[in-house]
DRENTIBA-87417 format. One record per residue (C-alpha): x, y, z; residue number from 1. Coordinates in steps of 0.2 Angstrom, whole numbers, plus 5000, padded with zeros to 4 digits. Example, Ala and Ser with C-alpha at 12.3 -4.5 7.8 and 13.67 -1.06 7.14 Angstrom:
<rs>
+------+------+------+-----+
|    u |    v |    w |   n |
+------+------+------+-----+
| 5062 | 4978 | 5039 |   1 |
| 5068 | 4995 | 5036 |   2 |
+------+------+------+-----+
</rs>
This chain:
<rs>
+------+------+------+-----+
|    u |    v |    w |   n |
+------+------+------+-----+
| 5001 | 5000 | 5000 |   1 |
| 5006 | 5018 | 4996 |   2 |
| 5001 | 5035 | 4999 |   3 |
| 4994 | 5043 | 4983 |   4 |
| 4984 | 5060 | 4982 |   5 |
| 4983 | 5060 | 4999 |   6 |
| 4974 | 5044 | 5002 |   7 |
| 4980 | 5025 | 5006 |   8 |
| 4980 | 5016 | 4989 |   9 |
| 4982 | 4998 | 4986 |  10 |
| 4995 | 4994 | 4974 |  11 |
| 4994 | 4976 | 4976 |  12 |
| 4985 | 4963 | 4983 |  13 |
| 4983 | 4943 | 4987 |  14 |
| 4966 | 4939 | 4991 |  15 |
| 4964 | 4928 | 5007 |  16 |
| 4952 | 4914 | 5012 |  17 |
| 4940 | 4924 | 5023 |  18 |
| 4929 | 4938 | 5019 |  19 |
| 4935 | 4955 | 5023 |  20 |
| 4922 | 4969 | 5025 |  21 |
| 4929 | 4983 | 5012 |  22 |
| 4937 | 4978 | 4995 |  23 |
| 4956 | 4976 | 4995 |  24 |
| 4956 | 4978 | 4975 |  25 |
| 4973 | 4986 | 4968 |  26 |
| 4970 | 5003 | 4964 |  27 |
| 4956 | 5006 | 4978 |  28 |
| 4959 | 5020 | 4988 |  29 |
| 4953 | 5019 | 5009 |  30 |
| 4953 | 5034 | 5022 |  31 |
| 4969 | 5034 | 5031 |  32 |
| 4961 | 5033 | 5047 |  33 |
| 4953 | 5015 | 5044 |  34 |
| 4970 | 5007 | 5042 |  35 |
| 4986 | 5002 | 5050 |  36 |
| 4996 | 5006 | 5035 |  37 |
| 4988 | 5024 | 5036 |  38 |
| 4997 | 5027 | 5051 |  39 |
| 5014 | 5022 | 5045 |  40 |
| 5012 | 5031 | 5030 |  41 |
| 5010 | 5047 | 5038 |  42 |
| 5024 | 5044 | 5052 |  43 |
| 5034 | 5059 | 5052 |  44 |
| 5023 | 5071 | 5044 |  45 |
| 5018 | 5087 | 5053 |  46 |
| 5001 | 5089 | 5062 |  47 |
| 4995 | 5101 | 5051 |  48 |
| 4999 | 5092 | 5036 |  49 |
| 4990 | 5077 | 5043 |  50 |
| 4975 | 5088 | 5046 |  51 |
| 4974 | 5095 | 5029 |  52 |
| 4974 | 5077 | 5021 |  53 |
| 4961 | 5068 | 5033 |  54 |
| 4944 | 5075 | 5031 |  55 |
| 4930 | 5074 | 5045 |  56 |
| 4921 | 5059 | 5034 |  57 |
| 4938 | 5049 | 5033 |  58 |
| 4937 | 5049 | 5054 |  59 |
| 4920 | 5038 | 5052 |  60 |
| 4922 | 5021 | 5051 |  61 |
| 4911 | 5010 | 5040 |  62 |
| 4900 | 5005 | 5055 |  63 |
| 4897 | 5024 | 5059 |  64 |
| 4910 | 5025 | 5074 |  65 |
| 4920 | 5041 | 5073 |  66 |
| 4938 | 5042 | 5077 |  67 |
| 4945 | 5057 | 5086 |  68 |
| 4961 | 5066 | 5077 |  69 |
| 4970 | 5067 | 5092 |  70 |
| 4969 | 5049 | 5095 |  71 |
| 4973 | 5045 | 5076 |  72 |
| 4988 | 5057 | 5077 |  73 |
| 4993 | 5048 | 5094 |  74 |
| 4993 | 5032 | 5085 |  75 |
| 5003 | 5038 | 5069 |  76 |
| 5016 | 5043 | 5082 |  77 |
| 5016 | 5028 | 5090 |  78 |
| 5017 | 5017 | 5076 |  79 |
| 5031 | 5028 | 5068 |  80 |
| 5040 | 5024 | 5084 |  81 |
| 5036 | 5005 | 5085 |  82 |
| 5041 | 5003 | 5067 |  83 |
| 5025 | 4993 | 5063 |  84 |
| 5006 | 4994 | 5067 |  85 |
| 4991 | 4983 | 5072 |  86 |
| 4974 | 4990 | 5071 |  87 |
| 4958 | 4979 | 5078 |  88 |
| 4940 | 4980 | 5073 |  89 |
| 4941 | 4996 | 5063 |  90 |
| 4935 | 4990 | 5047 |  91 |
| 4926 | 4977 | 5054 |  92 |
| 4922 | 4969 | 5070 |  93 |
| 4931 | 4951 | 5065 |  94 |
| 4948 | 4957 | 5058 |  95 |
| 4964 | 4966 | 5062 |  96 |
| 4977 | 4973 | 5052 |  97 |
| 4996 | 4971 | 5054 |  98 |
| 5007 | 4982 | 5045 |  99 |
| 5026 | 4986 | 5042 | 100 |
| 5034 | 5001 | 5033 | 101 |
| 5045 | 5001 | 5017 | 102 |
| 5057 | 5014 | 5018 | 103 |
| 5066 | 5026 | 5004 | 104 |
| 5085 | 5030 | 5005 | 105 |
| 5080 | 5046 | 5013 | 106 |
| 5071 | 5035 | 5027 | 107 |
| 5053 | 5041 | 5024 | 108 |
| 5040 | 5028 | 5023 | 109 |
| 5036 | 5026 | 5006 | 110 |
| 5025 | 5010 | 5006 | 111 |
| 5019 | 4998 | 5019 | 112 |
| 5016 | 4978 | 5017 | 113 |
| 5001 | 4971 | 5028 | 114 |
| 4991 | 4958 | 5034 | 115 |
| 4972 | 4957 | 5039 | 116 |
| 4971 | 4942 | 5050 | 117 |
| 4955 | 4937 | 5061 | 118 |
| 4954 | 4947 | 5076 | 119 |
| 4956 | 4931 | 5087 | 120 |
| 4972 | 4929 | 5080 | 121 |
| 4984 | 4924 | 5097 | 122 |
| 4996 | 4936 | 5102 | 123 |
| 5010 | 4924 | 5099 | 124 |
| 5004 | 4922 | 5081 | 125 |
| 5003 | 4939 | 5078 | 126 |
| 5021 | 4943 | 5086 | 127 |
| 5027 | 4930 | 5074 | 128 |
| 5018 | 4938 | 5058 | 129 |
| 5023 | 4956 | 5063 | 130 |
| 5042 | 4950 | 5064 | 131 |
| 5038 | 4943 | 5048 | 132 |
| 5032 | 4957 | 5039 | 133 |
| 5046 | 4968 | 5048 | 134 |
| 5058 | 4957 | 5040 | 135 |
| 5050 | 4957 | 5021 | 136 |
| 5048 | 4976 | 5022 | 137 |
| 5065 | 4979 | 5027 | 138 |
| 5072 | 4970 | 5011 | 139 |
| 5061 | 4980 | 5001 | 140 |
| 5066 | 4996 | 5009 | 141 |
| 5081 | 5005 | 5001 | 142 |
| 5096 | 5008 | 5012 | 143 |
| 5102 | 5026 | 5014 | 144 |
+------+------+------+-----+
</rs>
């Protein structure tokens, strides 16, 4: 996934075996606050830039819940520091998204790789998948 025209954009996907509430079709653009990848793609951005990119409608999840912009920005900072992000139950009540950043030579997050897994995936399995995503993302990253 990449940031394109201020939106989270799926640039490549491989469908899984379980249903997911929103489409994961290549080229699809999704509001940044709905995703773990969105939090990583905005890591390092100034608050004012994020505020300009995220509309009020973007903060409304598919089930009608509204995210607070301050909470979203706090999640961005946390994800940037951790080097990965996990979100649970944002797009639907049954899944969580795991994402890791792919860096440019300048150290900017250029893309992410992510997995959508059942929300009840064990912490052990989730930790293993995060480690795998981070390792694969590091291989794709360009060293500066």
